[in-house]
C-alpha positions in Angstrom: -25.1 -57.8 24.3 -27.1 -57.6 21.0 -25.5 -55.9 18.0 -26.9 -53.8 15.2 -24.4 -53.3 12.4 -25.5 -50.4 10.1 -24.7 -49.7 6.5 -26.4 -47.3 4.4 -28.7 -46.7 7.3 -29.9 -50.3 7.3 -29.3 -53.4 9.5 -26.6 -55.8 8.0 -23.9 -58.2 8.6 -20.7 -58.8 6.7 -19.2 -62.1 6.1 -15.8 -61.8 7.7 -15.5 -58.2 7.4 -16.1 -58.2 3.6 -18.2 -55.3 2.4 -19.1 -57.1 -0.8 -20.5 -60.1 1.3 -23.4 -58.2 3.0 -26.7 -59.4 4.3 -29.5 -57.2 5.0 -31.6 -57.8 8.1 -33.8 -54.8 8.3 -34.1 -51.3 7.0 -34.9 -49.7 10.4 -32.1 -49.9 12.8 -34.3 -48.0 15.6 -37.1 -50.6 15.1 -34.3 -53.3 15.7 -33.1 -51.7 18.8 -36.6 -51.4 20.2 -36.9 -55.3 19.6 -33.9 -55.9 21.5 -34.9 -53.6 24.2 -38.2 -55.4 24.4 -36.6 -58.6 24.4 -34.7 -57.8 27.6 -31.4 -56.2 26.4 -29.7 -54.1 29.1 -27.4 -52.5 26.2 -27.0 -52.3 22.7 -23.8 -52.6 20.7 -24.0 -50.5 17.4 -21.3 -50.7 14.8 -21.2 -47.9 12.1 -19.8 -49.9 9.1 -19.9 -47.0 6.8 -17.9 -45.0 9.4 -15.4 -47.7 10.1 -14.5 -47.7 6.3 -14.8 -43.8 6.0 -12.9 -43.1 9.1 -15.5 -41.0 10.6 -19.0 -41.4 11.8 -21.6 -41.6 9.0 -24.6 -43.3 10.1 -25.3 -40.3 12.7 -29.0 -40.1 11.9 -29.7 -43.7 12.3 -27.8 -43.6 15.6 -29.6 -40.6 16.9 -32.8 -42.2 16.1 -32.0 -45.3 17.8 -30.8 -43.4 21.0 -34.0 -41.5 21.2 -36.0 -44.6 20.6 -34.8 -46.7 23.4 -34.3 -46.3 27.2 -31.2 -48.5 27.6 -27.7 -47.6 27.0 -26.2 -47.9 23.4 -22.5 -48.2 22.8 -20.9 -47.4 19.1 -17.9 -48.4 17.4 -17.0 -47.8 13.7 -15.4 -44.4 12.6 -14.6 -42.9 15.9 -11.1 -41.5 15.3 -11.2 -38.3 17.6 -12.4 -36.6 20.6 -14.6 -34.6 18.3 -16.2 -37.9 16.9 -16.9 -39.0 20.4 -18.4 -35.6 21.4 -20.8 -35.9 18.3 -22.2 -39.2 19.1 -22.4 -38.6 23.0 -24.6 -35.6 22.0 -27.0 -37.7 20.2 -27.1 -40.2 23.1 -24.4 -42.7 22.8 -23.3 -43.8 26.3 -19.8 -45.2 25.3 -17.7 -45.4 22.3 -15.5 -48.3 21.1 -12.0 -47.5 19.8 -10.7 -50.3 17.8 -8.4 -49.6 14.8 -7.4 -46.2 15.9 -6.4 -47.5 19.4 -4.2 -50.0 17.7 -2.4 -47.7 15.3 -2.2 -45.0 18.0 -2.3 -46.5 21.5 -1.9 -43.0 23.2 -5.4 -42.1 22.2 -6.7 -44.5 24.7 -5.3 -42.1 27.5 -6.5 -39.1 25.6 -10.0 -40.4 25.5 -10.0 -41.6 29.3 -8.8 -38.0 30.1 -11.5 -36.5 28.2 -14.4 -38.7 29.1 -13.6 -41.1 31.8 -12.8 -44.8 31.8 -16.6 -45.8 32.0 -17.3 -44.0 28.4 -14.8 -46.2 26.7 -14.3 -49.6 25.5 -11.5 -50.8 23.2 -12.5 -53.0 20.6 -10.3 -55.9 19.5 -10.6 -58.1 16.4 -8.3 -61.2 16.7 -7.8 -64.2 14.8 -6.1 -67.6 15.4 -3.1 -68.0 13.2 -1.4 -71.0 14.7 -2.4 -73.6 17.3 -2.2 -71.5 20.2 -1.2 -68.1 18.6 -3.8 -65.4 18.2 -3.0 -62.0 16.7 -4.7 -58.6 16.5 -6.4 -57.4 13.3 -7.6 -54.0 12.3 -9.7 -52.4 9.6 -12.7 -54.9 10.2 -10.5 -57.8 10.6 -8.9 -57.4 7.3 -5.1 -56.3 8.3 -3.0 -58.2 10.4 -1.2 -56.1 12.8 1.3 -58.8 13.8 0.6 -58.1 17.5 -0.1 -61.0 19.8 -3.5 -60.6 21.4 -2.5 -61.2 24.9 0.4 -58.7 24.6 -2.2 -56.2 23.2 -4.6 -56.7 26.2 -1.9 -56.1 28.5 -0.8 -53.1 26.8 -4.2 -51.3 26.7 -4.9 -52.5 30.3 -1.6 -50.5 31.3 -3.1 -47.4 29.3 -6.1 -47.7 31.7 -8.9 -49.0 29.5 -11.6 -50.5 31.7 -13.3 -52.7 29.3 -12.5 -54.6 26.0 -15.0 -55.8 23.4 -13.2 -58.9 21.8 -14.4 -60.1 18.4 -12.8 -63.4 17.1 
């Protein structure tokens, strides 16, 4: 699944979640999304990095342009902290939302989202890092804060909450 990370309305990548280590790949996320679609992508993964940092969706205009440009589904993570946030991005064309930090900090929100929108509209995002030979732990806030939760234990917990899909970043 190709990804477009957005910051300031542009296509970027951060080095290990560090906002001071940004590489800009383009100024037009909708143009990049169209390229991915033309290259055969079946879905596009979008990340609102400004939204992740602010705690609410920020790049809504760029997200809306992407959704109105391509004919394939787009999923979005970054800054979605409430049902209202999800409703706003569904309204502009997002097919499913990704809950990461908020799901880890408040696992019951996974059930709330499933009740409101259904399992097919929700993905739980997990950032994980290897901290020992065979030990992986869950991180939040773009991979900057170690929650001290074992990755496998967290996967089992969100599965019990009803999450149908997981997006794992390591």
